[in-house]
C-alpha positions, 0 to 999 in steps of 0.5 A: 355721634361716636360709638361709646369706647366700652362698646367698641372694646366689647365688640373687638374683644368678643370678636377676636376671642371667637375668631381664635376659637373658630381657627382652633376648631377648624384647624384640622378641617379642610373644606370649601364651606370651612374656608369660605366661612373663615374668609368671611369672618376675617373680612368682617373682622377687618371691617370692624378694625377699620371702623374702630380706627375711624372712630379712634381718629375722630375721638383723638381729634377731639381729645388729643389723647393717645388712649383714643386708639386703645380699641384699635390696638386691642384689635391688632393685638387679637389679630396678631394672636391669630398668627401666633395661634397658626404658628403653634398649630403648625408645630404639630407637624414639625417632626419629620415623617417616618412613614406614610401610607394611603388608600385613594379611589379617586374620590375618597381618600385615607392616609396615615403618617407616622412621625419621629416624635411617636405621633401620627396624623390621619387624613380622612375625607372625600371630594366634600372635604377632609379632616385630620385626626392626631394622636400617638402610636407605638410600633412593635416590629411590623405591628402598629398600635394607635393610642386614640379615644377618637371614635372615627380613628377607632372605626377606620383602624379597628383590629390588627394593623400590620406592615407587610408585603401583600400576599396577593401581590408578586411585587416587593411593594409593601402595604399597611394591612388592617385586619378587623373582625366586625361585631357580626363576626365577619372578618375583613382586610383593608389595605393602604399602599405605603408611599414612604417608609424610613423606619430603616432609612430604606425608602419603599419601592 
């Protein structure tokens, strides 16, 4: 007995829509669990697509009508939309990087990229996985202002953010200084090492 076509339409549609949503949600997450989940999800999707093709071939052999293949064509279209989604997600990083700074202790890592189109990309994570945060910024001389409503970004880059040489370093290496004042009244300085700075077309040494 062939699985009813409406049920196959429903299965392919729901699975495809969920897949598009999951890819969008996980687009800025880099973790073994997320990659494994997506691999399993796509594998199951491939099985569903092949099963639909088999059902469609059987139905076409019985009815001799091309519309027998509509469920499979729907699945192929939704799979194609995932590649289109990947393309548009990649466009977010199309603008050239003007500035990059990083703090890495070998396990935990934090970095920030500033791009020509006035957007930033922050990477925050550890050995368990990483996550990207995006938004817009403005730069006034050496002072950086991140425009964000994201709680995590506000926690990482709270306070005054300034690009300047480290007063404790005798070299010409520049750093991104984050000077913050906690609710307890304690003032803290956090420093990221600048690895690229094209704001004046002169690379950081």
